C-alpha positions in Angstrom: 0.0 -0.4 -0.2 1.2 3.3 -1.0 2.2 5.1 2.4 1.2 9.1 2.4 1.7 11.4 5.1 -0.8 12.1 7.0 -1.9 15.7 5.8 -2.0 14.5 2.2 -4.1 12.0 3.0 -6.3 14.1 5.1 -6.4 16.5 1.8 -6.9 14.3 -0.6 -9.5 12.7 1.2 -11.3 16.3 1.5 -10.8 16.9 -2.3 -12.7 13.6 -2.9 -16.0 14.6 -0.1 -15.7 18.1 -2.2 -16.6 16.5 -5.6 -18.9 13.9 -4.4 -20.7 16.7 -3.0 -20.6 18.9 -5.9 -21.8 16.0 -8.0 -24.8 15.1 -6.2 -26.0 19.2 -5.5 -25.5 20.4 -8.9 -28.2 22.3 -10.0 -30.0 20.3 -12.7 -32.6 22.1 -15.6 -36.0 20.7 -15.1 -36.6 18.3 -18.1 -38.8 19.8 -20.5 -41.6 17.1 -21.4 -41.6 15.4 -24.9 -44.7 16.1 -26.8 -47.2 14.5 -28.1 -48.3 13.2 -31.4 -51.5 15.4 -31.3 -49.0 18.9 -29.9 -46.3 18.4 -32.9 -48.6 18.0 -35.5 -50.8 21.3 -34.0 -47.8 23.0 -34.0 -46.2 21.9 -37.4 -49.3 23.0 -38.8 -47.6 26.8 -38.1 -44.6 26.4 -39.1 -44.6 25.7 -42.6 -41.4 24.1 -44.2 -40.7 21.6 -41.3 -41.6 17.9 -40.9 -41.7 15.6 -38.4 -38.8 12.6 -39.0 -39.3 9.9 -36.7 -38.5 11.8 -33.1 -37.1 14.7 -34.6 -38.0 18.3 -36.4 -36.1 18.7 -40.3 -36.7 21.5 -42.3 -33.8 22.0 -45.5 -33.0 25.4 -46.5 -32.1 26.3 -50.3 -30.3 29.4 -50.6 -28.6 31.3 -53.5 -24.9 29.8 -53.5 -22.6 28.1 -50.7 -21.9 31.7 -49.3 -25.1 32.4 -48.5 -25.7 29.0 -46.9 -22.9 29.2 -44.6 -23.8 32.7 -43.9 -27.1 31.2 -42.5 -25.9 28.7 -40.4 -23.2 30.9 -38.9 -26.6 32.9 -37.8 -27.6 29.8 -36.1 -25.3 30.0 -33.4 -26.3 33.2 -31.4 -30.0 31.4 -31.0 -28.8 27.9 -30.3 -26.3 29.4 -27.5 -29.1 31.4 -25.8 -31.8 28.3 -25.7 -29.1 25.7 -25.2 -30.4 23.9 -27.9 -28.3 23.0 -30.2 -28.9 21.8 -33.9 -27.8 18.9 -36.2 -26.5 20.6 -39.6 -26.2 19.2 -42.9 -24.7 21.4 -45.8 -24.8 20.5 -49.0 -23.5 23.3 -51.0 -26.4 25.7 -51.2 -29.0 23.7 -48.9 -28.6 23.6 -45.4 -30.5 20.8 -43.7 -31.4 21.4 -40.2 -33.0 19.1 -37.5 -33.7 19.4 -34.3 -34.8 17.0 -31.5 -34.5 17.0 -27.5 -32.2 13.9 -26.7 -32.6 14.0 -22.9 -36.3 14.0 -23.5 -35.7 11.3 -26.3 -38.3 13.6 -28.7 -39.5 16.5 -29.3 -39.8 19.4 -27.2 -41.2 22.5 -27.1 -37.7 23.5 -27.2 -37.3 22.4 -30.7 -40.5 24.4 -31.7 -39.0 27.6 -30.2 -35.5 27.3 -32.2 -37.2 26.1 -35.3 -39.6 29.2 -35.2 -36.2 31.5 -35.3 -34.5 29.4 -37.6 -37.5 30.3 -40.0 -37.5 33.8 -39.0 -33.9 34.3 -39.8 -34.4 32.4 -43.2 -37.2 34.6 -44.0 -34.7 37.6 -43.4 -32.1 36.7 -45.6 -32.3 36.8 -49.2 -32.6 33.6 -50.4 -35.7 31.5 -51.0 -36.1 28.3 -48.8 -37.7 25.6 -49.4 
């Protein structure tokens, strides 16, 4: 067995206890409830272009060129960070496919619709045409 001075043992134990305490008492955000199929369909009617793909929301935005597509993607950063909710993105030249789901809820939540709405507003403000 490794021999440590008494002070080192006490210090090590104090750090370990602090770590355990911190892990057990960390404030966790309330889980966001998963929406029902009926709730999802109601909200999709108010969000043109977005579809449900399994347990995800998805929309493909089409722009004039690659530069416009990347400029759009760059504008998604701030609202994503504000909501602490991040999309999956697929960029294919002038097309950007955005996929949203709430992993903790294992499905679609209000957070996904809030972000989808913000992304749609950003796209509408850009000069490109959207699908």
